[in-house]
N, CA, C and O of each residue as an XYZ file, in Angstrom:
836
protein
N       0.901     -1.100     -0.012
C       0.012     -0.031      0.049
C       0.838      1.337      0.036
O       1.792      1.503      0.796
N       0.438      2.248     -0.820
C       1.216      3.546     -0.835
C       1.094      4.232      0.565
O       0.096      4.181      1.284
N       2.247      4.869      0.837
C       2.339      5.607      2.155
C       1.075      6.656      2.194
O       0.866      7.544      1.368
N       0.289      6.343      3.341
C      -0.911      7.183      3.287
C      -0.711      8.586      3.496
O      -1.623      9.325      3.125
N       0.389      9.138      4.060
C       0.606     10.346      4.335
C       1.006     11.037      2.957
O       0.893     12.260      2.882
N       1.451     10.339      1.908
C       1.643     11.006      0.628
C       0.253     11.201     -0.094
O       0.042     12.115     -0.892
N      -0.693     10.224      0.279
C      -2.080     10.478     -0.278
C      -2.569     11.719      0.345
O      -3.161     12.530     -0.367
N      -2.389     11.951      1.570
C      -2.911     13.225      2.300
C      -2.306     14.335      1.706
O      -2.966     15.341      1.443
N      -0.970     14.235      1.444
C      -0.145     15.379      0.946
C      -0.671     15.894     -0.428
O      -0.953     17.071     -0.653
N      -0.770     14.859     -1.328
C      -1.312     15.137     -2.733
C      -2.601     15.681     -2.701
O      -2.897     16.633     -3.424
N      -3.517     15.083     -1.810
C      -4.922     15.503     -1.729
C      -4.999     17.017     -1.371
O      -5.755     17.732     -2.028
N      -4.262     17.530     -0.375
C      -4.362     18.897     -0.076
C      -3.795     19.854     -0.986
O      -4.193     21.012     -1.115
N      -2.683     19.222     -1.718
C      -2.121     19.975     -2.806
C      -3.063     20.297     -3.909
O      -3.076     21.424     -4.404
N      -3.970     19.205     -4.374
C      -4.937     19.475     -5.370
C      -6.110     20.285     -4.912
O      -6.629     21.142     -5.628
N      -6.518     19.990     -3.694
C      -7.825     20.527     -3.194
C      -7.810     21.574     -2.250
O      -8.828     21.815     -1.602
N      -6.642     22.308     -2.075
C      -6.475     23.354     -1.120
C      -7.471     24.388     -1.026
O      -7.915     24.774      0.055
N      -7.847     24.868     -2.208
C      -8.831     25.955     -2.330
C     -10.342     25.323     -2.003
O     -11.210     25.867     -1.320
N     -10.418     24.133     -2.619
C     -11.859     23.610     -2.618
C     -12.038     23.333     -1.082
O     -13.091     23.670     -0.540
N     -11.044     22.733     -0.377
C     -11.287     22.413      1.059
C     -11.745     23.734      1.826
O     -12.733     23.681      2.559
N     -11.060     24.872      1.667
C     -11.392     26.110      2.343
C     -12.849     26.501      2.030
O     -13.583     27.005      2.881
N     -13.244     26.232      0.717
C     -14.523     26.668      0.479
C     -15.705     25.616      1.017
O     -16.844     25.985      1.304
N     -15.292     24.426      1.092
C     -16.141     23.355      1.445
C     -16.356     23.274      2.868
O     -17.444     22.916      3.319
N     -15.229     23.634      3.713
C     -15.568     23.381      5.128
C     -16.097     24.634      5.936
O     -16.378     24.538      7.131
N     -16.198     25.623      5.343
C     -16.683     26.896      6.110
C     -16.008     27.118      7.355
O     -16.657     27.356      8.374
N     -14.553     27.051      7.352
C     -13.858     27.103      8.512
C     -13.872     28.566      9.280
O     -13.672     28.682     10.489
N     -14.123     29.582      8.449
C     -14.175     30.952      9.083
C     -15.336     30.968     10.099
O     -15.172     31.483     11.206
N     -16.482     30.422      9.743
C     -17.440     30.466     10.796
C     -17.394     29.158     11.742
O     -17.730     29.241     12.924
N     -16.981     28.002     11.187
C     -17.031     26.856     12.176
C     -16.066     26.899     13.248
O     -16.308     26.363     14.330
N     -14.836     27.590     12.979
C     -13.764     27.641     13.988
C     -13.950     28.950     14.739
O     -13.283     29.033     15.770
N     -14.704     29.971     14.438
C     -14.704     31.225     15.044
C     -14.824     31.150     16.596
O     -14.025     31.807     17.262
N     -15.701     30.449     17.167
C     -15.928     30.482     18.639
C     -14.635     29.861     19.280
O     -14.182     30.345     20.318
N     -14.003     28.722     18.625
C     -12.900     28.079     19.163
C     -11.796     29.090     19.124
O     -11.115     29.211     20.142
N     -11.517     29.875     18.016
C     -10.421     30.703     17.920
C     -10.578     31.824     19.003
O      -9.633     32.125     19.732
N     -11.737     32.401     19.080
C     -11.969     33.387     20.063
C     -11.676     32.985     21.597
O     -11.211     33.767     22.426
N     -12.020     31.645     21.840
C     -11.702     31.277     23.116
C     -10.185     31.021     23.279
O      -9.629     31.324     24.334
N      -9.583     30.529     22.362
C      -8.058     30.430     22.394
C      -7.422     31.622     22.612
O      -6.486     31.676     23.409
N      -7.825     32.640     21.975
C      -7.154     33.943     22.031
C      -7.411     34.569     23.450
O      -6.619     35.289     24.057
N      -8.584     34.193     23.849
C      -8.972     34.728     25.296
C      -8.110     34.148     26.329
O      -7.833     34.782     27.348
N      -7.604     32.772     26.065
C      -6.793     32.026     27.059
C      -5.365     32.407     27.016
O      -4.652     32.095     27.970
N      -4.822     33.117     25.903
C      -3.403     33.352     25.636
C      -3.080     34.670     26.465
O      -3.941     35.525     26.676
N      -1.854     34.758     26.889
C      -1.314     35.908     27.456
C      -0.826     36.876     26.464
O      -1.195     36.673     25.307
N      -0.010     37.970     26.707
C       0.492     38.844     25.778
C       1.531     38.442     24.902
O       2.582     38.055     25.414
N       1.411     38.470     23.585
C       2.424     38.057     22.579
C       2.872     36.632     22.903
O       4.037     36.367     23.201
N       1.982     35.811     22.838
C       2.249     34.280     22.995
C       2.765     33.763     21.707
O       2.502     34.303     20.633
N       3.570     32.615     21.842
C       3.952     31.775     20.892
C       3.007     30.550     20.639
O       2.812     29.759     21.562
N       2.445     30.378     19.485
C       1.410     29.484     19.019
C       1.795     28.601     17.999
O       2.050     29.092     16.899
N       1.887     27.347     18.166
C       2.188     26.248     17.051
C       0.846     25.758     16.446
O      -0.017     25.316     17.204
N       0.638     25.822     15.109
C      -0.469     25.337     14.456
C      -0.132     24.114     13.638
O       0.380     24.250     12.527
N      -0.400     22.921     14.145
C      -0.060     21.728     13.485
C      -1.053     21.299     12.536
O      -2.150     20.903     12.930
N      -0.715     21.353     11.163
C      -1.734     21.148     10.271
C      -2.457     22.437      9.906
O      -3.684     22.526      9.915
N      -1.695     23.357      9.609
C      -2.210     24.725      9.561
C      -2.868     25.068      8.193
O      -3.273     26.209      7.975
N      -2.965     24.130      7.326
C      -3.669     24.389      6.011
C      -3.229     25.741      5.442
O      -2.048     26.067      5.560
N      -4.122     26.563      4.820
C      -3.796     27.691      4.180
C      -3.574     28.924      5.175
O      -3.465     30.089      4.793
N      -3.532     28.562      6.309
C      -3.256     29.723      7.355
C      -4.544     30.431      7.796
O      -4.543     31.243      8.721
N      -5.706     30.078      7.062
C      -6.989     30.669      7.383
C      -7.891     29.701      7.865
O      -8.065     28.692      7.182
N      -8.608     29.868      9.137
C      -8.697     31.033      9.757
C      -7.655     31.071     10.966
O      -7.495     32.157     11.522
N      -7.015     30.086     11.362
C      -6.437     30.088     12.756
C      -5.251     31.002     12.796
O      -5.219     31.929     13.605
N      -4.184     30.756     11.874
C      -3.069     31.746     11.980
C      -3.369     33.016     11.773
O      -2.792     33.848     12.475
N      -4.337     33.462     10.766
C      -4.603     34.848     10.438
C      -5.358     35.415     11.614
O      -5.076     36.586     11.866
N      -6.205     34.873     12.344
C      -6.906     35.310     13.543
C      -5.978     35.593     14.691
O      -6.003     36.658     15.308
N      -5.097     34.529     14.974
C      -4.196     34.637     16.100
C      -3.114     35.627     15.906
O      -2.756     36.289     16.880
N      -2.543     35.804     14.727
C      -1.541     36.723     14.471
C      -2.104     38.242     14.567
O      -1.493     39.178     15.082
N      -3.389     38.303     13.972
C      -4.042     39.633     14.124
C      -4.341     39.922     15.606
O      -4.528     41.104     15.893
N      -4.404     39.111     16.470
C      -4.609     39.399     17.930
C      -3.252     39.702     18.567
O      -3.221     40.000     19.761
N      -2.098     39.643     17.827
C      -0.879     40.234     18.346
C       0.138     39.050     18.787
O       1.181     39.326     19.381
N      -0.212     37.752     18.473
C       0.630     36.716     18.759
C       1.426     36.146     17.629
O       1.038     36.277     16.468
N       2.496     35.536     17.928
C       3.515     34.838     16.993
C       2.944     33.464     16.629
O       2.731     32.704     17.573
N       2.672     33.050     15.410
C       2.356     31.848     15.097
C       3.266     31.185     14.061
O       3.690     31.802     13.084
N       3.530     29.980     14.298
C       4.319     29.031     13.459
C       3.209     27.994     12.998
O       2.478     27.413     13.801
N       3.161     27.833     11.726
C       2.242     26.937     11.187
C       3.063     25.847     10.372
O       4.039     26.237      9.731
N       2.716     24.488     10.366
C       3.272     23.460      9.889
C       2.208     22.547      9.106
O       1.179     22.159      9.660
N       2.500     22.262      7.905
C       1.711     21.448      7.136
C       2.445     20.619      5.955
O       3.369     21.096      5.295
N       1.954     19.399      5.782
C       2.689     18.528      4.784
C       2.427     18.855      3.495
O       3.096     18.327      2.608
N       1.428     19.764      3.189
C       1.142     20.201      1.722
C       1.828     21.395      1.384
O       1.749     22.416      2.066
N       2.570     21.280      0.236
C       3.454     22.348     -0.213
C       2.452     23.604     -0.645
O       2.690     24.786     -0.399
N       1.387     23.144     -1.279
C       0.401     24.157     -1.901
C      -0.199     24.927     -0.644
O      -0.407     26.139     -0.698
N      -0.462     24.183      0.468
C      -1.206     24.781      1.562
C      -0.164     25.787      2.288
O      -0.543     26.855      2.770
N       0.979     25.416      2.318
C       2.058     26.355      2.863
C       2.290     27.449      2.051
O       2.414     28.545      2.597
N       2.378     27.350      0.746
C       2.530     28.422     -0.129
C       1.375     29.438     -0.036
O       1.601     30.648     -0.048
N       0.181     28.942      0.053
C      -0.923     29.752      0.077
C      -0.957     30.422      1.471
O      -1.429     31.559      1.513
N      -0.537     29.885      2.564
C      -0.530     30.358      3.912
C       0.597     31.621      3.894
O       0.351     32.643      4.535
N       1.574     31.514      3.287
C       2.527     32.512      3.326
C       2.057     33.709      2.538
O       2.487     34.834      2.790
N       1.280     33.499      1.697
C       0.574     34.615      0.873
C      -0.469     35.214      1.726
O      -0.559     36.437      1.829
N      -1.254     34.413      2.337
C      -2.506     34.895      3.107
C      -2.181     35.594      4.398
O      -2.746     36.611      4.797
N      -1.209     34.944      5.014
C      -0.710     35.392      6.467
C       0.741     35.655      6.465
O       1.516     34.898      7.051
N       1.151     36.747      5.798
C       2.730     36.987      5.725
C       3.239     37.204      7.138
O       4.437     37.056      7.378
N       2.380     37.549      8.074
C       3.000     37.881      9.449
C       3.341     36.714     10.085
O       4.083     36.863     11.055
N       2.978     35.492      9.787
C       3.244     34.362     10.577
C       4.375     33.658      9.926
O       4.857     34.117      8.890
N       4.877     32.456     10.528
C       5.911     31.620     10.023
C       5.460     30.353      9.664
O       4.818     29.698     10.485
N       5.704     29.912      8.553
C       5.150     28.578      8.054
C       6.316     27.566      7.663
O       7.362     27.961      7.147
N       6.075     26.330      7.926
C       7.069     25.280      7.513
C       6.363     24.172      6.786
O       5.340     23.650      7.229
N       6.957     23.817      5.619
C       6.332     22.630      4.861
C       7.098     21.328      5.368
O       8.256     21.133      4.997
N       6.467     20.466      6.189
C       7.011     19.304      6.762
C       5.961     18.425      7.402
O       4.890     18.858      7.828
N       6.347     17.140      7.442
C       5.511     16.143      8.125
C       5.763     16.396      9.615
O       6.858     16.483     10.172
N       4.481     16.504     10.180
C       4.569     16.842     11.577
C       5.500     15.908     12.445
O       6.019     16.379     13.457
N       5.706     14.703     12.108
C       6.531     13.738     12.740
C       8.063     14.174     12.623
O       8.890     13.823     13.465
N       8.342     14.871     11.651
C       9.756     15.393     11.640
C      10.189     16.499     12.444
O      11.361     16.870     12.502
N       9.192     17.046     13.090
C       9.368     18.314     13.862
C      10.222     18.169     15.096
O      10.135     17.182     15.827
N      11.029     19.147     15.309
C      11.857     19.078     16.604
C      11.839     20.514     17.197
O      12.219     21.468     16.519
N      11.411     20.650     18.419
C      11.543     21.926     19.069
C      12.053     21.714     20.503
O      11.779     20.679     21.110
N      12.799     22.700     21.047
C      13.208     22.671     22.428
C      11.967     22.495     23.489
O      10.858     22.861     23.101
N      12.070     22.082     24.490
C      11.009     21.989     25.604
C      10.514     23.296     25.822
O      11.240     24.288     25.746
N       9.297     23.339     26.091
C       8.460     24.628     26.394
C       8.751     25.846     25.562
O       9.001     26.963     26.015
N       8.683     25.471     24.162
C       8.838     26.445     23.048
C       7.529     27.310     22.845
O       7.573     28.430     22.336
N       6.336     26.697     23.288
C       5.183     27.452     22.850
C       4.149     27.571     24.124
O       4.124     26.735     25.027
N       3.389     28.607     24.074
C       2.387     28.874     24.985
C       1.041     28.192     24.720
O       0.154     28.124     25.571
N       0.950     27.689     23.467
C      -0.340     26.975     22.959
C       0.011     26.318     21.791
O       0.876     26.734     21.022
N      -0.754     25.115     21.606
C      -0.605     24.453     20.290
C      -2.029     24.017     19.854
O      -2.883     23.526     20.593
N      -2.139     24.273     18.566
C      -3.636     23.984     17.899
C      -3.259     22.807     16.869
O      -2.206     22.738     16.235
N      -4.232     21.978     16.832
C      -4.208     20.977     15.685
C      -5.624     20.563     15.411
O      -6.181     19.711     16.103
N      -6.186     21.143     14.439
C      -7.575     20.975     13.818
C      -7.642     20.159     12.687
O      -7.192     20.523     11.601
N      -8.253     18.919     12.902
C      -8.442     18.107     11.762
C      -7.290     17.671     11.127
O      -7.338     17.496      9.909
N      -6.172     17.446     11.791
C      -4.804     17.116     11.356
C      -4.269     15.674     11.850
O      -3.795     14.842     11.077
N      -4.402     15.503     13.160
C      -4.078     14.264     13.804
C      -4.611     13.095     12.939
O      -3.893     12.169     12.564
N      -5.785     13.200     12.685
C      -6.425     12.177     11.997
C      -5.998     11.660     10.485
O      -6.467     10.657      9.948
N      -5.079     12.485      9.948
C      -4.368     11.980      9.003
C      -3.099     11.426      9.030
O      -2.446     11.267      7.998
N      -2.643     11.076     10.286
C      -1.630     10.304     10.698
C      -1.831      8.868     11.034
O      -2.920      8.560     11.518
N      -0.982      7.997     10.854
C      -1.262      6.553     11.378
C      -1.330      6.525     12.874
O      -0.557      7.224     13.528
N      -2.199      5.767     13.435
C      -2.502      5.773     15.006
C      -1.380      5.694     15.824
O      -1.489      6.259     16.912
N      -0.217      5.074     15.549
C       0.839      5.039     16.491
C       1.485      6.364     16.329
O       1.847      6.924     17.364
N       1.691      6.970     15.157
C       2.270      8.316     15.172
C       1.372      9.304     15.805
O       1.954     10.257     16.322
N       0.161      9.289     15.877
C      -0.787     10.153     16.585
C      -0.393     10.172     18.133
O      -0.180     11.226     18.732
N      -0.321      9.028     18.670
C       0.028      8.761     19.978
C       1.377      9.507     20.396
O       1.504     10.192     21.411
N       2.366      9.256     19.434
C       3.757      9.803     19.680
C       3.777     11.221     19.483
O       4.582     11.895     20.125
N       2.958     11.773     18.642
C       2.895     13.300     18.369
C       2.361     13.988     19.544
O       2.860     15.039     19.948
N       1.331     13.409     20.120
C       0.684     14.026     21.381
C       1.701     14.158     22.576
O       1.760     15.152     23.301
N       2.475     13.068     22.693
C       3.515     13.143     23.635
C       4.483     14.196     23.381
O       4.880     14.910     24.303
N       4.909     14.342     22.120
C       5.894     15.364     21.866
C       5.303     16.710     22.029
O       5.968     17.550     22.636
N       4.149     17.017     21.567
C       3.387     18.334     21.809
C       3.465     18.618     23.194
O       3.728     19.776     23.517
N       3.271     17.708     24.119
C       3.220     18.133     25.519
C       4.581     18.720     26.003
O       4.628     19.671     26.784
N       5.725     18.079     25.480
C       6.885     18.772     25.786
C       7.167     19.906     25.306
O       7.866     20.667     25.974
N       6.716     20.268     24.102
C       6.837     21.618     23.428
C       5.977     22.653     24.117
O       6.231     23.837     23.894
N       5.013     22.341     24.909
C       4.165     23.411     25.579
C       4.915     23.652     26.915
O       5.505     22.771     27.540
N       4.818     24.981     27.282
C       5.210     25.310     28.652
C       4.146     24.778     29.631
O       2.975     24.652     29.273
N       4.587     24.453     30.929
C       3.590     24.036     31.797
C       2.439     24.945     32.008
O       2.611     26.134     32.274
N       1.147     24.349     31.881
C       0.023     25.245     31.910
C      -0.362     25.639     30.465
O      -1.434     26.228     30.325
N       0.326     25.402     29.475
C       0.010     25.798     28.145
C      -1.224     25.179     27.576
O      -1.588     24.079     27.993
N      -1.853     25.778     26.706
C      -3.138     25.252     26.160
C      -2.900     24.351     24.916
O      -1.992     24.612     24.126
N      -3.659     23.377     24.768
C      -3.640     22.397     23.662
C      -5.162     22.208     23.197
O      -5.979     21.637     23.919
N      -5.469     22.711     21.980
C      -6.681     22.644     21.271
C      -6.596     21.736     20.193
O      -5.802     21.981     19.285
N      -7.323     20.688     20.159
C      -7.272     19.731     19.052
C      -8.768     19.086     18.768
O      -9.654     19.044     19.622
N      -8.884     18.625     17.511
C      -9.832     17.713     17.238
C      -9.335     16.316     16.760
O      -8.362     16.135     16.027
N     -10.195     15.298     17.313
C      -9.685     13.911     17.110
C     -11.022     13.211     16.463
O     -12.098     13.775     16.263
N     -10.717     11.964     16.211
C     -11.882     11.095     15.826
C     -12.802     10.899     16.937
O     -12.324     10.992     18.067
N     -14.041     10.642     16.807
C     -15.073     10.284     17.803
C     -15.189      8.814     17.882
O     -15.143      8.295     18.997
N     -15.340      8.050     16.778
C     -15.343      6.719     16.707
C     -14.182      6.123     16.000
O     -13.405      6.929     15.488
N     -13.932      4.906     15.883
C     -12.698      4.237     15.376
C     -13.125      4.020     13.844
O     -14.174      3.463     13.520
N     -12.204      4.518     12.968
C     -12.313      4.250     11.487
C     -11.047      4.539     10.794
O     -10.339      5.464     11.192
N     -10.715      3.818      9.792
C      -9.593      3.993      9.060
C     -10.044      3.846      7.438
O     -10.638      2.825      7.091
N      -9.805      4.677      6.672
C     -10.401      4.615      5.236
C      -9.866      5.733      4.296
O      -9.112      6.649      4.623
N     -10.374      5.499      3.115
C      -9.996      6.486      1.952
C     -11.342      6.856      1.221
O     -12.260      6.069      0.989
N     -11.296      8.200      0.898
C     -12.351      8.692     -0.037
C     -11.737      8.859     -1.437
O     -10.942      9.781     -1.622
N     -12.035      8.085     -2.350
C     -11.221      8.215     -3.611
C     -11.609      9.519     -4.516
O     -10.884      9.794     -5.473
N     -12.617     10.227     -4.250
C     -12.887     11.466     -4.809
C     -13.378     12.463     -3.853
O     -14.524     12.911     -3.907
N     -12.521     12.804     -2.992
C     -12.853     13.605     -1.773
C     -13.318     15.012     -2.349
O     -12.741     15.568     -3.283
N     -14.412     15.518     -1.695
C     -15.123     16.714     -1.965
C     -15.386     16.989     -3.357
O     -15.474     18.144     -3.774
N     -15.537     15.802     -4.214
C     -15.740     15.800     -5.613
C     -14.669     16.419     -6.545
O     -14.939     16.741     -7.703
N     -13.372     16.582     -5.962
C     -12.424     17.234     -6.450
C     -11.490     16.427     -7.324
O     -10.593     17.032     -7.911
N     -11.613     15.124     -7.467
C     -10.830     14.243     -8.276
C      -9.649     13.701     -7.595
O      -8.858     13.057     -8.283
N      -9.419     13.860     -6.380
C      -8.262     13.365     -5.727
C      -8.609     12.519     -4.452
O      -9.562     12.899     -3.771
N      -7.976     11.508     -4.112
C      -8.302     10.731     -2.921
C      -7.776     11.424     -1.561
O      -6.914     12.303     -1.575
N      -8.344     10.971     -0.463
C      -7.873     11.380      0.924
C      -8.030     10.301      1.770
O      -8.951      9.497      1.626
N      -7.100     10.214      2.746
C      -7.088      9.175      3.741
C      -7.014      9.670      5.156
O      -6.365     10.662      5.487
N      -7.787      8.843      6.052
C      -7.784      9.262      7.471
C      -7.626      7.970      8.236
O      -7.724      6.848      7.741
N      -7.377      8.247      9.464
C      -7.354      6.999     10.555
C      -7.605      7.699     11.809
O      -6.977      8.711     12.120
N      -8.537      7.164     12.553
C      -8.729      7.600     13.925
C      -9.357      6.594     14.901
O     -10.131      5.737     14.476
N      -9.064      6.675     16.097
C      -9.693      5.763     16.973
C     -10.907      6.558     17.768
O     -11.375      7.612     17.336
N     -11.334      5.953     18.919
C     -12.495      6.539     19.453
C     -12.044      7.565     20.493
O     -10.853      7.666     20.786
N     -13.008      8.343     21.066
C     -12.865      9.470     21.875
C     -12.233      9.034     23.286
O     -11.476      9.775     23.913
N     -12.597      7.835     23.695
C     -12.134      7.430     24.949
C     -10.575      7.110     24.949
O      -9.844      7.322     25.917
N     -10.163      6.570     23.731
C      -8.747      6.305     23.611
C      -7.882      7.514     23.355
O      -6.696      7.496     23.685
N      -8.459      8.614     22.751
C      -7.770      9.786     22.704
C      -7.685     10.439     24.093
O      -6.650     11.021     24.417
N      -8.708     10.367     24.901
C      -8.648     10.893     26.182
C      -7.634     10.219     26.903
O      -6.907     10.908     27.620
N      -7.424      8.801     26.833
C      -6.331      8.201     27.498
C      -4.974      8.594     27.139
O      -4.070      8.770     27.956
N      -4.867      8.735     25.748
C      -3.663      9.140     25.229
C      -3.147     10.513     25.599
O      -1.940     10.711     25.737
N      -4.118     11.531     25.772
C      -3.828     12.884     26.229
C      -3.415     12.874     27.639
O      -2.440     13.552     27.962
N      -4.071     12.153     28.546
C      -3.836     12.087     29.840
C      -2.403     11.352     30.082
O      -1.646     11.719     30.980
N      -2.119     10.336     29.243
C      -0.701      9.712     29.417
C       0.411     10.623     28.955
O       1.555     10.545     29.402
N       0.001     11.540     27.988
C       1.154     12.418     27.514
C       1.484     13.474     28.556
O       2.561     14.066     28.489
N       0.641     13.724     29.475
C       0.827     14.795     30.436
C      -0.159     15.931     30.370
O       0.097     17.000     30.924
N      -1.172     15.751     29.771
C      -2.267     16.752     29.683
C      -3.334     16.474     30.754
O      -3.530     15.338     31.184
N      -4.038     17.592     31.182
C      -5.179     17.610     31.887
C      -6.374     18.157     30.868
O      -6.339     19.272     30.349
N      -7.366     17.249     30.682
C      -8.429     17.761     29.749
C      -9.415     18.664     30.441
O     -10.091     18.268     31.391
N      -9.488     19.906     29.941
C     -10.246     20.886     30.406
C     -11.675     20.730     30.056
O     -12.529     20.815     30.938
N     -12.013     20.489     28.714
C     -13.251     20.312     28.149
C     -13.249     19.450     27.045
O     -12.232     19.298     26.368
N     -14.436     18.800     26.776
C     -14.477     17.783     25.482
C     -15.944     17.868     25.034
O     -16.928     17.822     25.772
N     -15.924     17.993     23.769
C     -17.308     18.050     23.064
C     -17.292     17.389     21.822
O     -16.277     17.194     21.153
N     -18.542     17.016     21.499
C     -18.824     16.224     20.243
C     -19.069     17.380     19.166
O     -19.902     18.255     19.404
N     -18.367     17.373     18.030
C     -18.560     18.058     16.736
C     -19.397     17.389     15.684
O     -18.737     16.732     14.878
N     -20.679     17.403     15.506
C     -21.286     16.705     14.511
C     -21.012     17.207     13.082
O     -21.021     18.399     12.773
N     -20.768     16.192     12.242
C     -20.514     16.431     10.782
C     -21.024     15.281      9.952
O     -20.571     14.138     10.009
N     -22.054     15.706      9.138
C     -22.773     14.751      8.308
C     -23.422     13.565      9.176
O     -24.234     13.808     10.068
N     -23.059     12.429      8.893
C     -23.553     11.146      9.684
C     -22.858     10.951     10.762
O     -23.307     10.148     11.580
N     -21.710     11.569     11.010
C     -20.817     11.220     12.168
C     -20.272     12.666     12.770
O     -20.968     13.675     12.881
N     -18.930     12.551     13.120
C     -18.372     13.907     13.806
C     -17.064     13.592     14.358
O     -16.505     12.510     14.182
N     -16.573     14.592     15.051
C     -15.311     14.595     15.726
C     -15.385     14.876     17.088
O     -16.467     15.165     17.598
N     -14.261     14.817     17.793
C     -14.199     15.312     19.113
C     -13.394     16.438     19.312
O     -12.270     16.376     18.815
N     -13.715     17.505     19.952
C     -12.978     18.658     20.309
C     -12.477     18.579     21.664
O     -13.282     18.454     22.587
N     -11.151     18.641     21.894
C     -10.498     18.759     23.212
C      -9.983     19.994     23.533
O      -9.290     20.552     22.682
N     -10.184     20.538     24.602
C      -9.343     21.628     25.259
C      -8.558     20.949     26.487
O      -9.099     20.270     27.360
N      -7.394     21.207     26.416
C      -6.406     20.565     27.299
C      -5.302     21.526     27.777
O      -5.061     22.563     27.158
N      -4.635     21.162     28.892
C      -3.491     22.024     29.147
C      -2.397     21.149     29.780
O      -2.684     20.201     30.511
N      -1.040     21.521     29.457
C      -0.046     20.621     29.991
C       0.065     20.742     31.579
O      -0.009     21.808     32.191
N       0.233     19.631     32.083
C       0.234     19.632     33.581
C       1.360     20.531     34.031
O       2.384     20.621     33.354
N       1.191     21.223     35.201
C       2.108     22.078     35.677
C       3.290     21.376     36.238
O       4.415     21.875     36.206
N       2.989     20.043     36.828
C       4.068     19.267     37.365
C       4.725     18.424     36.263
O       5.589     17.611     36.593
N       4.372     18.562     34.975
C       5.116     17.744     33.862
C       6.297     18.073     33.798
O       6.623     19.224     34.087
N       7.223     17.128     33.401
C       8.681     17.172     33.075
C       8.981     16.941     31.710
O       8.491     15.990     31.100
N       9.856     17.857     31.131
C      10.049     17.707     29.729
C      10.968     16.431     29.359
O      11.222     16.174     28.182
């Protein structure tokens, strides 16, 4: 089987603009972004894992006076992000290749991105994200709600396939706790016939890097 992450990369390269139009992210994420900004201190450092085109997360957070580093596997998404949000910093990379010193960020965001990684890598990345956060730092993420792995051969009707893999909310809850997070809030985000889980968490004050 082809590396599923390359399927993801090509899918977002082809469907970058269509994805922005189809998901309505500007309205869908608005309340989440507003709450994130309210939780941040002055001129915080924020990492956006799976930043896409930089809209709306990086654009809104930088407009609020914070420094954002966005990371995405899609070269097209990163190219668009650099044009749309020139105030932020963007890196074209597989999230699993990232390396940052401990406590580099005040907050980390990952919306609809973890579920494009193999399950074992998702668990590893959550543990690494915890080390990148300062103690007490905020982590906002979406995960799967029920377990499923599969491909849509014509995603969004755009002629390119897309691949996902996710486990259930209870497993993500246990992974977050094991990584050193305290879960502050959890909610179900309905989408079509299914949905995802939204987690607000913070790195334990007593956690060690």
